[in-house]
C-alpha positions in Angstrom: 6.8 -44.3 -52.0 3.0 -43.9 -52.1 1.3 -40.7 -53.0 0.0 -40.2 -49.5 3.5 -40.4 -48.0 4.9 -38.1 -50.5 2.2 -35.6 -49.9 2.7 -35.8 -46.1 6.6 -35.4 -46.5 5.8 -32.2 -48.8 3.6 -30.7 -46.2 6.3 -31.3 -43.3 8.9 -29.6 -45.4 6.6 -26.6 -46.5 5.6 -26.0 -42.8 9.3 -26.3 -41.8 10.2 -23.8 -44.5 7.9 -21.3 -43.2 8.9 -21.8 -39.5 12.5 -21.0 -40.6 11.4 -17.9 -42.7 12.5 -19.5 -46.0 11.0 -18.2 -49.3 8.1 -20.0 -50.7 9.0 -23.2 -52.6 12.4 -23.4 -50.9 13.0 -26.4 -48.8 16.1 -27.9 -47.1 18.1 -30.4 -49.6 16.4 -33.6 -48.6 15.9 -36.1 -51.5 17.3 -33.9 -54.2 17.4 -35.9 -57.6 21.0 -36.8 -58.8 22.5 -34.1 -61.0 20.5 -31.2 -59.6 22.0 -28.4 -57.4 20.2 -28.2 -54.0 19.0 -24.7 -53.1 21.4 -22.8 -50.7 19.9 -22.1 -47.4 22.1 -20.4 -44.7 21.5 -20.3 -41.0 18.8 -22.7 -41.2 17.8 -24.5 -38.0 17.3 -28.2 -37.8 13.9 -29.2 -38.3 14.1 -31.0 -34.9 15.0 -27.7 -33.0 12.4 -26.3 -30.8 11.8 -22.8 -29.3 12.0 -22.7 -25.6 8.7 -21.2 -24.2 8.9 -17.7 -22.4 8.5 -18.4 -18.8 5.3 -17.0 -17.2 5.0 -16.0 -13.8 1.6 -16.2 -12.0 0.4 -12.5 -11.0 -0.2 -11.2 -7.4 -3.6 -10.8 -6.4 -5.4 -8.4 -4.2 -6.7 -11.3 -2.1 -3.1 -12.6 -1.6 -1.9 -9.3 -0.5 -4.8 -8.3 1.8 -4.0 -11.7 3.8 -0.3 -11.3 3.6 2.4 -11.2 6.3 4.3 -8.1 6.8 7.2 -6.4 8.8 5.5 -3.0 9.6 7.7 0.0 8.5 7.0 2.0 11.6 6.6 -0.3 14.5 8.8 -3.1 13.0 6.4 -5.8 14.2 5.5 -8.6 12.0 1.8 -9.2 11.5 -0.6 -11.3 9.4 -3.5 -9.4 7.9 -7.0 -10.8 7.6 -9.0 -9.2 4.7 -6.5 -6.0 4.9 -6.6 -5.6 8.6 -4.8 -6.4 11.8 -6.1 -5.4 15.2 -4.7 -6.0 18.8 -5.8 -4.3 22.0 -4.5 -6.3 24.9 -4.2 -3.3 27.1 -3.6 0.4 26.9 0.1 -0.3 26.6 -0.4 -2.8 23.8 -2.5 -1.5 21.0 -1.8 -2.0 17.3 -4.2 -1.4 14.4 -3.1 -1.9 10.8 -4.8 -1.4 7.6 -3.8 -2.0 4.0 -5.4 1.0 2.2 -7.0 0.9 -1.0 -6.2 1.0 -3.8 -3.4 -1.5 -4.6 -1.3 -0.8 -7.5 0.0 -3.3 -9.9 3.0 -3.2 -12.3 6.5 -4.2 -12.9 8.8 -2.3 -10.4 12.2 -4.1 -10.6 12.3 -4.6 -14.5 12.0 -8.3 -14.5 8.7 -8.2 -16.4 6.9 -9.9 -13.5 3.9 -7.7 -12.2 4.7 -6.4 -8.7 2.7 -4.6 -6.4 2.6 -1.4 -4.2 0.3 -0.2 -1.6 0.0 2.0 1.7 0.1 0.7 5.0 -1.4 2.5 8.0 -0.3 1.8 11.5 -1.9 3.1 14.7 -0.2 2.4 18.1 -3.1 3.5 20.4 -2.6 7.3 20.1 -4.1 9.7 17.5 -1.4 9.1 14.8 -2.0 6.8 11.9 1.4 6.5 10.4 1.3 5.7 6.6 4.0 4.2 4.5 4.3 3.1 0.8 5.3 -0.5 0.6 6.7 -2.4 -2.3 5.9 -6.1 -2.8 8.0 -8.0 -5.6 6.7 -11.0 -7.5 9.1 -13.7 -7.1 8.0 -16.7 -9.1 4.3 -15.9 -8.2 5.0 -15.3 -4.5 4.8 -12.0 -2.9 8.1 -10.8 -1.2 8.2 -7.6 0.8 10.8 -5.2 -0.4 11.4 -1.5 0.5 9.1 1.0 2.1 8.9 4.7 2.5 7.1 6.8 5.0 4.3 9.0 3.6 2.9 11.0 6.5 0.8 10.9 9.6 -3.0 10.8 8.7 -2.5 11.4 5.0 -5.5 11.2 2.7 -4.6 8.8 -0.1 -6.3 9.7 -3.4 -4.5 7.0 -5.5 -1.4 5.1 -6.3 -0.1 3.8 -9.7 2.9 2.1 -11.1 4.1 3.3 -14.5 7.3 2.9 -16.1 8.8 1.2 -13.2 7.9 4.2 -10.9 5.3 4.4 -8.2 3.2 7.6 -8.2 1.4 8.4 -5.1 -1.4 11.0 -5.0 -2.2 12.2 -1.4 -2.9 15.2 0.8 -0.2 15.5 3.5 0.9 17.9 6.1 2.7 21.2 5.1 4.8 22.9 7.6 1.8 25.0 9.1 -0.9 22.4 9.0 -2.2 21.1 12.3 -1.7 17.5 12.9 -5.4 16.7 12.6 -5.8 18.0 9.3 -3.4 17.7 6.3 -4.0 20.3 3.6 -1.1 20.0 1.1 -2.0 18.0 -2.1 1.0 16.3 -3.6 2.1 13.6 -6.0 5.2 11.7 -4.9 6.9 9.7 -7.5 9.2 6.9 -6.1 11.7 4.3 -7.6 13.2 1.2 -6.1 16.8 1.7 -6.3 19.6 -0.1 -4.6 17.1 -1.7 -2.3 15.5 1.5 -1.2 12.6 3.3 -2.3 13.8 6.7 -3.6 11.8 9.9 -4.0 12.5 11.0 -7.7 9.9 13.6 -8.2 7.6 15.7 -6.3 4.9 18.0 -7.2 2.3 19.9 -5.3 -0.8 22.2 -5.7 -1.3 25.6 -4.5 -4.4 26.8 -2.5 -5.9 27.7 -5.8 -5.4 24.0 -7.3 -2.7 25.2 -9.5 0.0 22.5 -10.0 3.7 23.5 -8.9 6.0 21.2 -10.8 9.7 21.2 -12.0 10.5 19.2 -15.3 14.1 18.4 -16.1 14.3 17.9 -20.0 18.1 17.4 -20.0 20.5 15.8 -19.5 18.9 12.4 -19.9 18.7 9.8 -17.1 22.1 8.0 -16.9 24.0 10.5 -19.0 27.7 11.2 -18.7 29.2 14.5 -17.5 32.6 15.8 -16.9 33.5 19.0 -15.1 30.1 20.5 -15.2 26.6 19.6 -16.5 24.1 21.7 -18.4 20.6 21.4 -16.9 17.6 22.4 -19.0 13.9 22.3 -18.0 10.9 24.3 -17.0 8.6 25.1 -14.1 4.9 25.5 -14.1 5.1 28.4 -11.4 8.1 30.4 -11.0 9.7 30.1 -7.5 10.3 32.9 -5.0 12.6 35.4 -6.5 12.8 33.1 -9.6 15.5 31.1 -7.8 15.9 27.3 -7.8 18.0 25.3 -5.5 20.1 22.2 -6.7 21.7 19.5 -4.6 23.9 16.6 -5.6 24.0 13.5 -3.8 25.9 10.2 -4.1 23.9 7.0 -4.1 24.5 6.5 -0.5 22.7 9.8 0.3 25.8 12.0 1.0 25.3 15.6 -0.1 28.2 16.5 -2.5 27.3 19.9 -3.7 24.6 22.6 -3.2 23.8 25.7 -5.0 21.2 27.9 -6.8 20.4 29.4 -10.2 17.7 31.7 -11.7 14.7 30.7 -13.8 13.7 32.9 -16.8 10.2 33.7 -15.9 7.5 34.4 -18.6 5.6 36.5 -16.1 5.6 37.2 -12.5 4.6 34.0 -10.8 3.9 32.4 -14.1 5.6 29.5 -15.9 9.4 29.8 -16.6 12.5 27.8 -18.0 15.9 27.3 -16.8 19.3 26.5 -18.6 22.0 26.3 -16.0 25.6 25.2 -15.9 26.1 23.3 -12.6 29.7 22.4 -11.5 30.8 19.1 -10.8 34.1 20.0 -9.4 35.5 17.9 -6.4 33.4 14.9 -7.5 35.5 11.8 -8.2 35.3 10.4 -11.6 33.4 7.2 -11.9 30.8 8.4 -9.3 27.1 8.0 -10.1 25.3 11.0 -8.6 21.7 12.1 -8.2 21.0 15.8 -9.1 17.9 17.2 -7.5 16.4 20.6 -8.6 14.1 22.0 -6.0 11.6 24.9 -5.3 11.8 25.5 -1.7 9.4 27.4 0.5 10.8 30.9 1.3 8.8 30.7 4.6 10.1 27.5 6.1 12.3 25.9 3.6 10.0 23.1 3.0 9.8 21.3 -0.4 7.3 22.7 -3.0 8.4 20.9 -6.0 11.4 18.6 -7.1 12.7 16.7 -10.2 16.0 14.7 -10.3 18.2 12.9 -12.7 21.0 10.4 -12.2 24.4 11.1 -13.9 27.7 9.3 -14.3 30.6 11.6 -13.5 33.7 11.0 -15.8 
């Protein structure tokens, strides 16, 4: 064998050894001289084997979405946008104006490692109302496919929308119970998650007229934890609720309320932050049921939601 062929073969074997994570100088037993013991190499793939490439999915683009076709969440009409808009005014009884609002959020929503999208669509049917909904678009092999949506508010002021950790956070100013229809004045952040084909509200924070954040944070149990008989719920609030009392509600994943009650917050000071550590009964909930436990701060004036956090549990 010529010197050049020996050198070429040695190079191939050396590179194959590196690819297979072999120690330097150890190669598969090819051409071992008689009488010598070949090195022992376990679980070594064949040199001819190949690693399948990780499939890549083309990303969705803003231009693609701003010129897409959608079923509108409120009017239920199907329209095709042009540069983010659709306008129809055939008569006083046939008016429809649609706007895809900026910004558009991009990120993985359904856990398939492809980049999906979420945005807010505004619908006006000729009156004073501009009905706004959060819409999820899934990336299926590089094509946008409309998924779930959730109503946000009439004439909300959208400050921002992002996707992080599979959840969609919407920063907006919406109507409180006492706000006039023309003028929403309630700053909130709604955190949504796509679950079971629906866009579910999982967390809700708001701000006081003075700008302080009102939030509830559950630190235990962990999402998806198992519980039997009762569950110990631990967490904190940034602002103590009215009479230091929080409400809890337990739902199955179909939205049926299974239990409701309340517990006290240990407030650090009047109106200031506080913590909670409460035992909540799961009596009457069938074993094997997955439930969503919501902890809420409700307005004493009208019962509206001021803050909320939630966790899903498996009842055993």
